[in-house]
Steps between C-alpha positions, in 0.01 A plus 500: 500500500297527189139571573285735701123485465466864592716665245770394256764229500731539793879508465682684777791734440731260682413224253611724212844558651801272479503203735859584584381826666727712282227760445455442126199351322494125464342297226325163479728415209792527743316311776434823687854639479616812319718467192822569690437248778370246251812518284724469801307194616504350151874548462565361847280198430673440168841516660382267777369243251822514304709471815293212635618276217755243625860511389662233294597319817141511627564741790291819522661841480570674829337832598824693444525371148135590447567861603807506278304375199220745571734800507685371193176461306386849600835652406500316168155634416600857586826481303321347201247782494770762546699358212187497290408854596833677538725297273751472787515324838412821687280797423663827395578765753227762546729798446709383211452784252319819419267314263378291792390815681322623190317169471381525859378857449316397186319218680415728791311735269262227387132566558288221655366271229711656224607176333583678174736735682666202667563338163653823367740519793583131479585532129720805552879454458566564870267213595628253242639269767160450662331450165750238394452312828123498458533379142750232600273376778196480273697317233635255757156415638364460147788267413436290813120513482487124557606545862231424759279798564608523863863530391400773260314674780810487720714646221258787445471578871879493538526734201261742666709497814825552309355784295363671811849501656611735226263764639558428867581867566151606382200543729285189525211657308724579202654153502150349498402722209809405297459131574140511377630627167766228496240232574279624217794507259626152588173314539340644187779327309493180705124458524470256211783285640399471865120549510314170546829311467510141383687393815196573720134400501356850477295420190331202664424705811356777283258255342410350838436844648287605203292183528463558872378858450267391221349236726424771757307727266187437709645685799301818560625823659264441791678171579828689517345783705602750235327836558302597190322830429183547702165561335527876542819515297472526124747267329498450124740198497710276723704734725784247499534501121808735497671269749419197285644673194820597684573147625444357151748750353777359720572217254577750220786661694858373490685677780422381856443857619246555222313189611510630857361829375201313360451328836515837676250654256268206549521532879439874490192446282378243752526757779318756282220252428470417869485867595204553264332172598499541875409777738779395736870545415654198327734297720759232429244220524271666247797552271602134505140390438473742210832385358390136514179593319701685232728200443202267473324730255811575291669156498822674386706317237817328627448643848731252672780554247472877528518489878797263495673720244466801731618294798806364323617801302351805668696733723486379862395837645196510270359186664626543854361844584288786374162502330611265224618244755175524696283465190703209361489320834121535507481369143702196606265449795201529266640231270580276798145550628354404162714187481385389848143627478244276673148517635567654843694783336177595319270423793379188320474143616729244337198345326391834355852581387538161334164541329603836360832363378326206328244734342225320689402825664475840343509780753473744217138388425347595831736783568466629145124526543553697815761712330273559200210588726722724707644665191153544351370653820806719510435615144134562576588704805754689298249566219238607751743739657594639161128537410436688822792729427367550146151588630646741748703658224196534276299662780780741570526577128126569475516738795795679342314517166191652659707754684674586176168549314372722778817700492474542121136618523591740775783641294265536196238686707763725643639569152147579366435744785830669444422529126163667569665750732761578239232559236308738730815691579578535129148631425516753781841618392372541140209714614719724709767548241568863343417388144134437591450866637650681196273314259191620696613864487554477126151364452347789706700758307383356174138528625540871592644583159202333337253712701686816413488420132123447516446841662702673236295333226175624655624857504584493135154377409330779698661779299622850618330665795337854491718761649414849623585798281 
């Protein structure tokens, strides 16, 4: 059942279901039955033990009287809860007033998980009857907190059933949503009175389970066949650390559904860690192995008490079906595996297992050296790969830099050539401009005038010429 040397710890789907073949998830705490079948068996066994007592005359009770007492006891329990819840022998009619219809419409508009909105509706005047019944029930359980915890569990479960009857006309999904709010409201108030009750041995079992987990701190993931990240995958820390944190947070919650939420978060983180640690898709066996490893690493506080609290006071549908039921059933199997853990379950001989338990052997010494060597080699390979990438990047950067320098020089040469051409064009245009021609003509004209003036001066110096008479 438990082990498989190839991969993971084997628990078949049939072993997770109820032994009564009702289709719901069973639980080792209920000897493999679901919560519904277990309660029916417990009540039947209790009635049988009570009926088996001899009468005053020493003669046993007949079967007909047994059936009569059984039906009377069941009817008395139902009537007691109805009186406690409704304040009258029978529940009110569903269509008694217009306010009743308004209450139903208000509850139908609730969004999933809107606990604040539920409290607002419950405290409204139209819903005063329901609020008073919840308050009366909580006060009653607080007043009779000395009752055995199983009796308190029966009272709470009967209260859930009675409250759900009020919304029997709703779809099942809406009834489930409303009852989750009711459970959170009731059990948040009753947590301090019923959790780890004095009438049970939960505290002693918590200490025994913690000592058991502490004594198994030498168990390695390889012994549990837990897939861990391969050498090619870069992991900065334990991939199961979020799952460990989630399972530890369960003890800080007060409502059973909030504790189940922590279990669901833990399980989802386990699947995420397995998906990053293994090239193959994670299966149910890998999940159970990973969950066992998480429990051993976390050693959650008061784990047994928290699980029993959810079993006794949680809504039945949360444990019998759905993801929360599947995850909680696997958690129960993980705890049962840890409590019965032996050498063959870890592929060890009885002598080796006993030596590890007595601290005469230390598998962590040899395996740690291998792990350190493996991790060191992994780091060296990773650093070498990063150095190669860095060298390639530097080479590529040098090539780009050279190309850029060449491009800059080319652009400078081109700009210099263009500048020379522009200067030549400017010089040519200056030479061919009209201003340059007019200045030349003026200079020539000034030269002619100068020559003419010189000739006239010579004539004056020569004097008058002889003329004929």
